[in-house]
N, C-alpha and C positions, 0 to 999 in steps of 0.2 A: 538486638534491635530494641529501642526504647519502647516501654509499655504504652506511652501516650501516642507514639507513632502507629503502633499496631491498633490501637483503639480507633484512631481516625480512619484507618484503612478499613477496617471491618465496618465501621458505621456507614462510610462512604459507599462501600460496595453494596451494602444491604439497601441503602436508600435508592440507589440506582436501580437495583433489582425490583423494589417494590413499585418504583415509577413505571418501569417497562411492563410489569405485570397488569398494572391498572390501565395503561394506555391501550394494551392489547385487547381490552374489552370493547373498545370503541371503533375499531378498525376491522375491516373484513379479514376472515381466515381463508375463504375461498368464495366462489360464485354463489354458495348457497346459504352460508351462515356467517355470523359476525356482525360487529357494528356497521351500520350504514347499509346493510343488505335488505331491501324490502321484502317482506314476506319470507324471512329466513327460517331455517330449520330451528324451531324451538327447543327440541330435545337436545341437540348438540350444543346450543348456548347454555343450557342448563348445566350440562357437563363441564363446559368451560368455566362457568362461575364456581362450581364445586372445586375444580382443579385449582382455580386462582386463590380460593380462600385457604386451601391447604398449603399452597406455596408461601402465601403470606403468613400463614401460621408458622412455617418453618423459620421465618425471620423473627417472629414474636417470641418463640421458645428460646432464641439465642439471648434475648435481653430481658425476658420476664419470667422464664421458668425457674424451677428449683436449681438447675444447673447453669443459670445465667452467667453471661460472660464476665460481669463485674462483681459477681458474688463470691463468697468465700468457698462455696461448694462447687465451683466451676469445674466442669469435667469437659474437656474438649473432644474426648472419644465419643461420649454419649450425645452431646450436642451435634456432632458432626454425623452420627448415624441418623438422628432425628431429622436434621436437614435434608439428607439424602433420600430417606424414605418418604417424607411429606411431599417431596417434588416429584416422585415417581409418577403419580397419575397424570401430572402434567405433561411429563415426557411421553407417556403412552398416548395421551390425546394428540399431541403433535405427529407421533409416528402413525396413529390412524388417519389423520388428515392426509399424509403423504401416501400411504397405501391406497386410500380411496381415490387419490388423483391418479396413481398409477393404474389401477383397475379401470377407471373411466378412459384413460388414454388408450389402453389396449382394446377396450370395448368400442370405441368411437373411432378407432383407426381407419382412415380411409374415407371417413363420412364428413359431413358438414357440422356435425355436433361438437361442441366446445367442451373439453374436460373441465373439472371443477377448479384446477389451479391450486396454488398455495399463496395466500395473501399476505400482506405486511403484518397481520395480527400474529400469524404463527412466527414470523421472524422476530417480532418483538417478545412474544411469549416464550419462545425456546431460550432466548438470550436472558430474560429476567429469571427464568425457572433455573438455568445452569448457575447464574450467579448466586441465587439463594441457596442452591444445593451444595455449594462447595464448602469445605470445613472452615472453621474459624482460623484465622492467622494468629498464631501465638508468638511468633519470633524466636521459636526454639528449633532445635535440629529435627524435631519430629514433622515440622512443615515440609521439609524436603521429600520425605517418603510420601506423605499424604498427597502433595501437589504433583509428584512425580506420576503417580496413576492418572490423575486427571490429564496431564499432559500427553500421556501415551494413548488415553482414549480419544484425544483430537485427531490422532492419526487414523483412527477408524472412520471418523467423519470425513476426512480428506479423501480416503480411497473410495468411500462410498459415493462421494460426490462425483469423482471422475468417472467411476464406474456407470453410475446412473446417467450422467450426461452422455457418455459414449453410447449406451444402449438407446437412449432416446433419440440421438442423432441418427442412428442406423434405422430405427423403427420409422421415423418420420421420412427418411430418405427413401425407404422401401415403398411406402404408400405413394409418395409424390412420383417416383420414377414409374411406378405401376400405372398411375393415373395418366401419365404422359405418353405410355406406350399405346399404339393403335390396338383396338380390339378386333375381334374376328370379322366384324361387319363395318368397321371404320375405314378411314382413308390411310394412306400411306404415311410413312414417318417423314415429317418435314421440319421447317425452321421452327414452327411453334413448339413441337415437341422437344427439340434441341434447346430452345430457350428455357422451357420449364425445367428440364433436368439440370441445366447448367446453373440457373437461379437457385434451384434447391441445393445443389452441392455447394456452391459458394456461400450462400447464406448460413448453411448448416455447419460448414467447416469454420467460418468465422466465429460463430456462437460456441462451438466447441472449444476452439483455441483459447477463447477469453476465459472460459471455465477452467481449463486444464492449467493454464499459465497461473491464475489466482489460487487454485486449490492446491497446487504443488507447494505453495508457501506453508500450507498447513503440515506437510510432511516433513519439512525441514526443522532441524532442532536448534537453529541459530536465533539469537535475539532479534537480529535484524529482520528476518522473515516473520516472526511472530509479531513484532511491532507493526509490520506492514498489514498483516491480516486483521490486526486490531483496528488500525485506521480504516481498512476496507469494511469491515463488519460494521463499524460505527456509522460510515458513509451509507452503507446499505440501509440500515434502520432508518436513518434520516431522510434518505431519498424515497423509500416507501411511503413515509408519512407525507412528504411533499407532493408526490405524484397523486396520492389519494385525495388530499385535502384541497389542492388548487383546482379551480375551474378548468385550467388548461390541461390538467393531467391526463384527460382522455385523448387529447391531441398528441402529447408527449409519449404516451403509452396507449396502445390500442386497447389493451385490457385493464386500463386504469390502475395499473400497479400490481395486480393479481397475477403472479408469474405463472406462465404455463411451463411445460416442459422444454428443455433445450432444443433449439432450432425450429420450434413452432413459431416463436415471435422473438428471435434473438436469444439472448441469455436466459436460461430457465431457472426454476426454483432450486434445481440441484446445486446451483451456485450460491444463490442468496441465502438459502436456509443454512447451507454448511459454513459460509462466511461468517454469519452472525453467531451461530453456535460456537465455532472455533474461537472468534474473538472474545466471547463470554468466558471460555475456558482459559484463554491465555492472559486476559487482561489483568486479574488481581495480581498475580505473581509477577508478571513482566513489567508492569508499571511500577510496582513497588521496588523492583531492582534497577530500574532504569531512570527514575525521576531524579537524577542528580546531574550536576554540571559536568562531571566527568565522564558521562555517557552521551555527550554532545555528538560525537562522531557516529555512534550506534545510531542515533536518531536520524542524522543526515544520510546514513546508508540506508535505513529503512524508508525514508522519503524517496531515495533514488530508486529503490525496488518498486514502489508504487508508480513512479514515472514510467516504468517499463510497461505496465498494463495501459496507461494512456497512450503510449506510442503505439502499442498493438492494436488497440481499438480504433485509433485515428487512422492508421493505415488501412485497417480492415474496412472502415467506412468509406474510404476512397476507393477501394476495390469493389465494394457493393455498388456505389454510385456509377462507377465506370461500367459495371456489368449492366446496370439499368439502361444507360445510354446506349450501349451496344445492342441490347435487346430491342430497344425502341427503334433504332435505325434499321435493324435486320427485319423487324415485323412491320415497319412503316407506321409506328404509333405516334401519336401526337406528343410532343415533348418540347421544353423550352431549353434551348442551348445555353442561354444566360443563366437561368435558374440552376441548371445542372452543373454548370461550371463554377457558379459561385459557392454552391453547397460543398463540391469537391475541393474548391480552394481553401475555404475555411477548415476543413479536415486536415489538408495537407500541412497548412501553415501551423496548425495546433501541433501535428506530428513533428515537424522540424523544430519547433521551440521546445518541445518536451525532449527531443533527443539532445539538444545543446545543453539543456539543464542537466539531463542524466550524465552527460560527459563531464560538465564543469562543477557539479554540485559539491564534490569532495575536494575540489582544487582550492586550497586555502590562499594561493597567490592571487586570485581575482578578488576584487572588492566586494565586500559583503552587500553592498547597496546594488551592485550589478546582478547578483544571484537573486536577491529578493525582488528587484524590479522585473526580472524575467520571469519569476514564479507568479508575480501579480499579473502580468500579461497572459500567462497560461491560463490562470483562472478566468480571465475575460474571454479568452478564446473558447474555452470548454463551454462557457455559458452562451456564447455567440453561436456556437454550432448548433445548439438545440433551438435557439431562436430562429436562425436562418433556415435550418432543416425543417421547421413547422411552417414558417411564413412563406417559403418558396416551394413547398411540397405540391405536387398537383392534387386537386380535389375533385370528387365526383360531383358534378354539377346537379343541384336540385336535392341532394341528400342531406339530411339532418343527422347530426352527431348522435343523439339519443332517441332516434325513431325506432331502431330495431330492439334495442335493449337499454334499460335504465342504468345499467352499471357499467357496461363496457362498449366498445365500438366508436368509430368517428367516421367522417367523410373524406378521409386522406386516401387518395388512390395509391399512394406509395408510402409504406410506413418503414423507415430506417431508424428513426429516433425511438428510444425506449427508456424504461427506468434505469438501465445500466448507463445511459449517457448522464443522467443526474448524479448517480453514483460517483462518476469519474469527475464531475464538477466539485463535488464535495471532497473527494480524495485530492484534487488539486489544491482545494483550500488547506487541507491538512500539510501538503508539502509546503505551501507559503508560511504556514504558521511555524513549521519546524525550521524553515530558513530564516525567519525573523528572530526566533527565539535563539537558536544556536549561532546565528551571525553576530549577536550582541556579545557573546562570550569569547568569540574567536580571537580578538587582539590579546586577551589575558591568558588564554589557555594554550594557544598554539604560537606565541611569538618566538621566532628563533633568536637563539643567543650568539652574540659574536664574540670570538676570542681574539684579543689584541695580539698582535705579533710582538716578539721581544724587541725592545728598542735598540738593542745591541746589534741585531741582524742588519740593519741598515747602515752600520758603521764598521763592521768587522773587516770586510774585504773590498778592495777596490784596485782594478787591474789599470795600471798606467801604461799608456802606449808609447810615451816618450822615454827619454833617458832619465829614469827617475833616480834620484839620489838615495842610495840605501846604505845600510850600515853593515859591514862585514868585519868579523873578528879575524884579525891575522895574528901571526906570532907576536908581533910588537904592539898589537892592540891598535894600530892606526886604521883609519877608515879608508876604504878604496871604493872607486866608482865602478859599478858593473855596467856593461853595455846591455844587458838583458833586462827585459821588464820584470819587475818584482813586486811583491805584495807590499803595499804601504799601510802601516798602521799609525793612528794617531799617538801622540806623545803620551796620552794618559793610559794607554794600553802597553807601554814599554816594559812594565813590570812583568807581563805575561808572555814575553817573547823568549825569555829563557827558562827552561824547565828546571825543576827542583834538583835534579841528579847531576847537572853540569855545574862546573866551577864558576863562582860569581867573581866579577872583577870589582876590586875596591879602588876607589878614586879618592884621593885626598882633597883637600880644599883648594890646592893650587889648580886642579883639573876642572873646578866647576865652571870656568868660563869657556869651555869648548862647545858650548851649545847642548850639552847633554847627550853628545854622541858616544857610543861604545864601540 
């Protein structure tokens, strides 16, 4: 690998890491501290600033220390160790935020109290910290061993994500089922109890399936899955910023982008945090290996993998909306058939379009314009799902979005949209970009070559059905007419009708007027 190329990749990675670390200071880490949290915990924020300074210092020693990257005394081993150790406090801080959330979840189980959650600040911070902790890319054989350990550590993140999401689902389901069961002094088991349990099961399973489907990409060793998780992680980071920054973010997500545990309000922090961490681990090496025109099919396959998650969630949204309609009908609750049908229709159409693209994205026989147009339609539909889901959702009359809490909460009576829907919008944009970029190179990289058939094949044999006049060698050399159909050859091929081991007939000049018959 050229030295100039590795220099650009190292600088680009560290610049992105520094930007993520700085932005993480200005967005919430949970409901109690971080940027934008009124009366936040000051001690935790001081620890965050200290950890951020150390992580930024890991980037600084790479370019300004005695073993700096472009100096004559550059030592990749020493620099790699410094980068890892200086980012260790940041990793411990993120781990502490997760442990604090888990403890509060167990403590507040079955009550109306809300756990702290894990906000987009932690997602951005762990991504930036992992990028700045990775060793320097040198372009030598030692890179394989150094980065192989990092890639293997990502599998731990994947397994932890699935395990925590499963435990969270079971924990929340236990408390919801318990609250739905009649007590010793309560009434009997009726329709309302069944509706509560059915809704808890369906909503919980939907959220768990989404986390498991995406987190399994982390466990695979293929470039396709790793590129898909990179796109998903980048989409998650940007979605967290969008939901927190926009005024409509509280309507999109009831917790304003601060993720709770899985099945509390859809996809939980077990997914978001794991996807961003894995994306930061995979991105430097995978992008370096695949940012070439020869890897176009790998990128299209990765986009196809991302489409699977869009299909799963769109179908799941239809199931959740149908469940709400059934519950409203069974309990005779007020609902709007038009609004319910419209929101479900958008989800269904999005799923159908995503399935069609999933089937045909790798089909080079279809025009590139058709695939690109379908991807653009998918982007519009994913955005429309959110707009329609918020505009047509039933609201609590007289309730104000910020009356109960200045950070989270809204007046929607039915909350199906979430930050995950914004993640899928951005993932659809990634699919569109891949389709556009790889579609341009399709005619030059995958054009089939035609092999021309030999010209003599069309003239060699021809069956005559009539009494064709052929030439037959007799003892006297006279030509005789045969009653059977025979193979006729043109005059220019007459030299090939007699094999080399048979006697040749010599004709003098007096026989030249016989028409060339032998």
